[in-house]
C-alpha positions, 0 to 999 in steps of 0.5 A, a space after each residue: 368346143 370351138 365357140 366364138 372367142 370372148 371379146 377383148 375390150 383392148 382389141 375393139 375398134 370403132 368410133 365413139 358416139 361423141 366422135 360420130 356426132 363431131 364428124 357428122 357436125 363437120 360434114 353438115 357444116 361443110 355441106 351447108 357451106 357448099 349449098 350456099 356457095 355453089 349457086 353463086 359459082 353456077 351464076 358466075 359461069 352463066 355470066 361468063 357464057 353471057 359475056 361471050 354470047 354478047 361479044 358475038 353480037 359484035 355491035 354497038 355498046 348498047 347492043 352488047 348490053 342488050 344481048 347480055 340482058 337477054 341472056 341474063 333474063 333467060 338464065 336468071 342472072 341477078 348479080 350484074 346487069 348489061 350496063 355494068 359490063 366494061 366494054 372496050 375496043 382498044 385493039 380494034 376488037 371489042 372486049 367485054 369484061 365484068 367484075 362483081 361481088 357476091 354476098 353470101 349470108 352464112 349465119 346470123 351476122 356472118 357474110 362471105 364475100 366473093 369477088 368474081 371477074 372475067 374478060 374476053 380479052 386473051 391477056 386476061 387484063 380487066 380494065 377499070 370501069 370508067 367513072 360515072 360523070 357527076 351530074 
């Protein structure tokens, strides 16, 4: 007598198969993008930690570069080397800065380029890298 009510198509709600495929495609694209970008962000954080660690060495320019290279070897940093760091001593305190570009291939001939930079200077200003002498 009181059985289930017949379904009225006008009242049914949900997502269609085409809508589901579209949403899953967008989620997949975002996940693939994140999986390619996230490792470069982790490497950037490791570079920042390496720069702070190298600054604590507080030696000559070469000693700071060697300290960073040791940190880079341990943490698999391939984007920047110790000799590419910008090391200055303007106010009597040694400041270490870095800047590099991460190139991330997305699909076929599409590449994402991210500029990473950082410094130990409290002002946040990154000095220009001195030009290499012409030989």
